C-alpha positions, 0 to 999 in steps of 0.5 A: 367363234360364236362364243367369242361373239357372245362374250363380246356382245355381253361386254358391250351390253354390260358397258352400255348399262354402266354408261348410264348417268343417274340424275337423281342426286343432282336433282336432289341437290338442285331442289335443296338449293332451290328451297334454300334460296326461297327460304333465305329470300323471304327473310332478306329485308330490302333496303330502300329510301324512305320518302318524306311526304309533306303533311296533307293539307285539306283545302276548302275548294270554292263551292261552284255549282255546276249548271246541269241540264238534263234531257230525258228520253221523253224530251223533257228539259230540266235545268238544275232539277226544274222543268224548263220550256225549250225556248227558255233554256238559253235565257236560263243558261245566260242568267246562271252564267252571269251569276257564276261565270266559273260554273261548269256546264254538264248536259245529260241526255237520255238514250231516246232524246231527240238529237235536235233538242240536244243540239238546240241546248248545245247552241243555247249554251254556246250563245250563253258564253260557253264558247272556248271550252268543250261541253261534256255530254253524258248519257242520262242514267235511267 
């Protein structure tokens, strides 16, 4: 009886070995297909719509000089590169606005500039006619 069990056990173990599935050929086929699709995809030319662009036209924009006010970290006010007394800022901005009504205004303030001085320049700009638009204030590169 023990020989019967031994032979039965051997046949089961042999059957288990035969039941294994070898995946190597399937993986070979998958990799070959992957390579095929990669190679063919790189040579396929996609058809698209060519856009008809109008020729570029160089426009000569009207030269408008901006009114640039710099407030340095040492609280020195400069309008268009000229050193100005804080009391004369309003008159100077008003004059420049009258000369060129479309001129934009830019205020550059240093990191250590006094806030009261910056607010005073903004108020002077509002008095000069820069009311309906935002006044850009940028940090002054030092």
